[in-house]
Every structure is written in C-alpha cells, then in structure tokens.
Residue, then its C-alpha position, 0 to 999 in steps of 0.5 A: m325116475s329115482e336113481l334108487r332101486w324101485s320099491k316092491e310096491e312100485a314094482d307091483k304097481w307096474y306089473s298090475k297094469q301089464p297084461w300076461l306078459v307072454g312072447c319070445n326072444f326075437i331076432p329076424s330069420t335073416a340075421i345070424n346075430q345082433l350085429e347083422m340084425w342092426q347094422e344099416e347094410t342089413f337091417d331088414e325092416e320088412t322081415i321084422g315086420r313080417e315075423l313080428g306080425w306072426a308073433a302077434a297072430l300067436g298072441f305074443n305081446t312081448v319080445r326080448v331083443y338084443l342090442h350091441d355096444l359096437l353098433w353104437q360105437a360105429d354109428a350112434d345115431g344111425f343105431k338109435d334111428r334103427i331102434s326107433c324104426y324097430l319100435e315103430v314096427a313092433g308097435r303096429s303089432s302091438i308088441h312091447t320090447l325088453f332090450v338086452i344091453f350086454d351079453d356073455c354068451w358065445n363068440e368072444n371077439p365081436r366085429t362090425g362089418k360083414q358077419p360070418d355065414p352060418v356053419p351048417g347044422v351048428h346052433n348060434s355059430g355066429w352069435v357074439q358076446s357084447p362087449g366081449s371077454k377082453v373088455v369085460t375084464d379090462p375096466t380101462t375100456w369101460v368109459q365107452l360102455e357107460r356112454y353107450v348105456q346112458d345114451i341108449i337108455g336115456a334116448f328111450a327112457e320114456d318110450r312106452r314101447v320099451l317094457v324093460w331094460d335087461l341090462y346084462n344076459e348071463p353074466g359070467n357065461s363063457g368061462l367069465e364067472i365072477k370076472s363079470l360082476s364088476l361090470l355088472e354092478e357098474v352097469f346098474k349104476w349107469a342105467r339108473a343114472a340115465g333115469p329110465t321110467q321102465p324096470l331095470t333087471t338081469g336074469v338069474w341063470r345059474n348057481n353063482k352065488e355072488i352074481t345071483d345075489f347081486q342080481l336079486r338085490a339090484s333088479d326092480v323086477i326078477t327075471f330068470h332063465n330055466y331050460n329044465d323040467t316042470q318040477s325045476l321050474i315050479v320050485q324055481i318060481r316058488e323060491l323067486k316069489t319069496y322076494g315079493r317082486p314081479i317075475i318074468c322068465t326071459e328064457y325057456m323052451a328047449r324041447t329035448r330037455g323037457s322044457c316045452f310049451e305044453t308043459h311050461l306055458p300053463i304053469f307060467k299063466r297059472e302063476n302069473v309069471g311073464c315068459c319069453n321062450w327062445g326063438l320065433v322063426s327058424g333062420k340063420t341063428q340055427t337054434i332048431y339044433p341043440w347046443g353043441s350040435e355039430e357041423g353038417a347035422p341034418e335038421p333034427s326031428v324035434w326042434f330045440h328052439d323056434v316056433l315057426r318055419e321061414d314061410g310062417s308054417s308052424f313046426k308043430n301045429e298043436e303047439v301053435e294052437l296051445i299058445k293061441n289058446l293060452t294067450s286068447v284072454s291075455q291081451 
C-alpha cells in the first residue's frame, strides 16, 4: 500500500466491500484496562471468546479494541502472539477489529504489572493513557513509539481480520490539547511507512480546530465520537459527509445523555454509517456508571454504557431485540 493517504475512490471501494459495520468498543469484563486485557498473566482467552460470542449473537460484526505501547516494550513477541490469539478467537465469531494504538484518556502514568482493583462505583477508575502525558510532550522519547507502531502494524498489515487502524484516541484529552498534535502527526507517518493494507484513521471528538483539521486531512476513512442527542448526531453526519469519505462512529451510546440504541442505531443504519457503541459486558471498567461518578455509588437504575451483565443477560431486553432486528440483514 502507498505511503500516501488513500484517495476517496480507494476508500469508497474498500467501504463498498464491507457489510454495515456495527458493533462495540470491547474489553473483557475481567480487565480493568488495556494492560490487564493483554498482559500474559491476565490475558483471558476464555472470557474474550465467550463475550465476543455474545456480541456476535447480537448481530455485531465489528469491535474496537485498545492496545498499549508498554505491552510491546515489555514483551513485543508475546504481545504479538496474544494479538494473534485474540484475532483467531474473534474470527471464530466472524468479528473484525479496529485496533487503537494511542489514547490520551484517563490516568496519565501507566505501569505494567499488577493493575489496581476497581474503585467501587467509579467509571473507568483504572483506564490508562498510552503513552501518557509525559511521553506525549517529550519527543526525545518517541524512538520507541515509532518502533512500536511500525512493528505492530507491520506484523498485521495484511491480516484481513484487522479492519482499521485507529491511530490515536481523543488526542488532546486530559488537558493536553494542542500538545498532542505533534505526536499525532508523527504517528500517521510511522503507520504509513509500515505499509498497512487496512485504512488509517483517528476519530474527531471535539472542536479543537487544529487537531480536528489534521484528523480530517490525514484519515483514509473518517471516524468520530458522538455522545449527544439525535439532532447533534444528524448534524455531525451531514457535515462529515461533505468530505466524501466513508464514515464510522467509533464511540456513542450514553443513555442518560440521550444517546441510546433506540435513538441512534436507526440513524446510523439509514445513513450507512458504521458504529461502535461504548461497552459490551458490565465488568471491571465499571462504565455502567456515568463520567464523574463517585466512590461507593450504587448501581444506577439507568446504565451509562454497556449492554449485558456478566452472565450474558441484558440490561434492557428491548434494546437487545432492537439491536438484533436492525443487524439481522447486515451480515
């Protein structure tokens, strides 16, 4: 694949070969963060297989999964072996994956090894940034990041089970703002040089003009986040369609903010926009609680994210039936 951005025609041709891309952001219920999901001691193939099977039973064909640079630094070969294992497990359920390379969200000092226990009632109490604020703002440390990006993408550059490389989640979050732009620009260069056959993207998520403009200029297919009401979603889809490229919403669904399956999923299907809601099975990330929830909060009567309980039963039966009905002809 060329080191240049895909043309609109190449992107459209790729998208035309896909089913309606519908699914979720996925981490097994037994992991508090990316590190716990992937480290050898806590890599839970059994739970991953079971929960991805539940995703497939809903009609999901796509999941978005976060990686982490420290996993590669600690054990590059082992990490790649576990990614291969994961892809094999996901493939059994006919699920393709968008892999996320970097992330500016939540705790800024990631460390390998045993991860903290969840703080009861707190949304994403243990999620970690990659590579972390100190590294993002120190270009002298980026040599290892370049090697990580090129090794991981290079290893799976022709793997058809990898749908998209999502290079950087919410760049500028956690107060970093424009400080993340330089790394974001470099990551696209490194990723292109690795020669992936899959498209590259980074999701538009807020109105930082410099970062957003670069994301829209650099991405092969356009991805975005929207946790707001239907009018906001419709307006954003209309604006993004003016760029003439395929569109995928890589984060949505926050029930108490008016972003729900019953409100948003029909819009995505009608507009032929791919979509991944946040969360599948309620677990150690505790994303059934809203952003900013306080320690000791009881289980909310209306979950913020997630679809299923740890035994596979649904939070809301009507939602599951809606999802199944809307995805039944997309496979």
